[in-house]
C-alpha positions as CSV (number, residue, x, y, z in Angstrom):
1,M,8.4,27.1,0.7
2,K,11.1,26.6,-1.9
3,N,10.2,26.5,-5.6
4,H,11.5,23.2,-7.1
5,G,10.6,24.2,-10.6
6,R,9.4,21.4,-12.8
7,R,11.6,18.7,-11.2
8,I,9.8,16.1,-9.0
9,R,11.6,15.6,-5.7
10,P,12.9,12.1,-4.9
11,V,10.8,11.9,-1.8
12,V,7.6,12.4,-3.8
13,K,8.6,9.7,-6.3
14,K,9.2,7.3,-3.3
15,E,5.9,8.0,-1.7
16,V,4.0,7.6,-4.9
17,A,5.7,4.2,-5.5
18,K,4.6,3.1,-2.0
19,F,1.1,4.2,-2.7
20,E,0.9,2.3,-6.0
21,S,2.0,-1.0,-4.4
22,C,-0.3,-0.6,-1.4
23,G,-2.8,-3.4,-1.2
24,D,-0.8,-5.8,-3.5
25,I,-1.1,-9.3,-2.0
26,Q,2.2,-10.2,-3.6
27,K,3.8,-7.9,-0.9
28,G,2.2,-10.0,1.8
29,Y,-1.3,-10.5,3.2
30,R,-3.3,-11.9,6.1
31,L,-6.3,-14.1,5.8
32,F,-9.0,-13.5,8.4
33,V,-11.7,-16.2,9.0
34,C,-14.9,-15.6,11.0
35,E,-15.2,-18.2,13.7
36,G,-19.0,-18.1,13.5
37,C,-19.8,-18.3,9.8
38,R,-16.3,-19.2,8.3
39,D,-16.5,-16.2,6.0
40,T,-13.0,-15.2,4.8
41,K,-11.4,-11.8,4.2
42,W,-8.0,-11.3,2.5
43,V,-6.2,-8.2,3.7
44,A,-3.1,-7.1,1.9
45,F,-0.3,-5.4,3.8
46,A,0.3,-1.7,3.2
47,K,4.0,-1.5,2.8
């Protein structure tokens, strides 16, 4: 495994940015509704 020193590799920055925006309903979501009790659940997309 290469030593990258103290520099953060671009791929790591990209993955951290994706993780931070995961679950943000502004990125899209789906609304699920139970047909029995009409309870609702908002599920944000993980992009």
